[in-house]
C-alpha positions in Angstrom: 0.0 0.0 0.0 2.9 2.4 0.8 4.2 2.1 -2.8 0.7 2.8 -4.2 0.2 5.8 -1.9 3.6 7.2 -3.1 2.5 6.8 -6.8 -0.8 8.6 -6.0 0.9 11.4 -4.2 3.2 11.9 -7.2 0.2 11.9 -9.5 -1.6 14.6 -7.4 1.4 16.9 -7.6 1.4 16.6 -11.4 -2.3 17.6 -11.9 -2.8 20.6 -14.2 -4.0 23.9 -12.9 -7.8 24.2 -13.2 -8.3 20.4 -12.7 -11.2 19.3 -10.6 -10.6 16.2 -8.6 -11.7 14.0 -5.8 -10.3 11.0 -4.0 -12.4 8.0 -3.0 -11.2 5.5 -0.4 -12.9 2.2 -1.0 -13.0 -1.1 0.8 -16.4 -2.3 1.9 -17.9 1.2 1.3 -16.6 4.2 -0.7 -15.6 7.3 1.3 -14.8 10.5 -0.5 -12.3 13.2 0.3 -15.0 15.7 -0.5 -18.7 15.3 -1.3 -18.1 16.6 -4.9 -15.0 17.3 -7.0 -12.9 20.2 -5.9 -10.7 22.6 -7.9 -6.9 22.1 -7.7 -5.4 24.6 -5.3 -2.6 24.6 -2.7 -5.3 24.0 0.0 -7.0 21.1 -1.9 -3.6 19.5 -2.6 -2.7 19.6 1.1 -6.0 18.1 2.0 -5.6 15.3 -0.6 -2.1 14.5 0.5 -3.4 14.1 4.1 -6.2 11.9 2.9 -3.8 9.6 1.0 -1.3 9.4 3.9 -4.2 8.3 6.1 -5.2 5.4 3.9 -5.2 2.0 5.6 -6.0 -1.5 4.2 -9.2 -3.1 5.4 -12.6 -4.5 4.4 -13.4 -6.1 1.1 -12.6 -4.8 -2.4 -15.7 -3.1 -3.8 -14.4 -2.0 -7.2 -17.6 -1.6 -9.3 -19.6 0.4 -6.8 -16.7 2.7 -6.1 -16.0 3.5 -9.7 -19.7 3.8 -10.5 -20.2 6.3 -7.7 -17.5 8.6 -9.1 -18.6 8.2 -12.8 -22.3 8.9 -11.9 -21.4 12.0 -9.8 -20.1 13.7 -12.9 -17.8 16.7 -13.2 -14.7 14.4 -13.3 -12.4 14.0 -16.2 -9.8 11.7 -14.6 -9.7 8.9 -12.1 -6.6 7.5 -10.4 -7.6 4.0 -9.2 -5.4 2.2 -6.7 -6.3 -1.5 -6.0 -5.0 -5.0 -5.7 -7.3 -5.7 -8.7 -9.2 -8.5 -6.9 -12.9 -7.5 -6.5 -14.5 -9.4 -3.6 -17.8 -7.6 -3.0 -20.3 -5.1 -4.5 -22.9 -5.1 -7.2 -20.6 -6.9 -9.6 -17.5 -9.0 -8.6 -16.7 -10.7 -11.9 -13.8 -8.7 -13.4 -15.2 -9.1 -17.0 -18.6 -7.9 -15.9 -17.1 -4.9 -14.1 -15.1 -4.0 -17.2 -18.3 -4.1 -19.3 -20.4 -2.1 -16.9 -17.7 0.6 -16.4 -17.3 0.9 -20.1 -21.0 1.4 -20.5 -21.2 4.0 -17.7 -18.2 5.8 -19.1 -19.3 5.9 -22.8 -20.8 9.4 -22.6 -18.5 11.2 -20.2 -15.2 9.6 -21.5 -13.5 9.9 -18.1 -9.8 8.8 -18.2 -9.2 6.0 -15.7 -5.5 5.5 -14.7 -4.9 2.4 -12.6 -2.2 1.7 -10.0 -1.8 -1.9 -9.1 -0.3 -2.5 -5.7 3.0 -4.3 -6.3 2.1 -7.0 -8.8 0.6 -7.3 -12.3 -3.1 -7.4 -12.8 -4.7 -8.1 -16.2 -8.0 -6.6 -14.8 -6.3 -3.3 -13.9 -4.4 -3.2 -17.2 -7.6 -3.7 -19.1 -9.5 -1.2 -17.1 -6.9 1.5 -17.9 -6.7 0.5 -21.5 -10.4 0.6 -22.2 -10.7 4.0 -20.5 -7.7 5.8 -22.1 -5.6 5.6 -19.0 -2.2 4.5 -18.0 -1.5 1.2 -16.1 1.2 1.5 -13.4 2.5 -1.2 -11.1 3.5 0.5 -7.8 7.2 0.1 -7.1 8.3 -0.8 -10.6 
């Protein structure tokens, strides 16, 4: 998790001025940094970094519901998604079904989804990034 957090902190510092972003911690249930996306500013970056540093593992891996929540909220153009890539709970847990449903939800908004796999390869995470115009990163490599 520490490697993934480091990758996310780096990504946050590289966001372009004017970007609106939010962070969602997910395990059993998604928890947002902010109720809706916030504009990049020194204050929002500081808040985001504190949020990331406080992330702890725990609960199941609810991938579909977490991504669906962000996509349906709107006003987001980019998602950085950290995971072990092994869905274990939620509306859909089959990786292929999750890919299909996220692609369907994202057809209109065209949100870029970058994925950060925690320390090992994940075909699911690689495919999720590829079908949503994102980059696939393995933390620590």
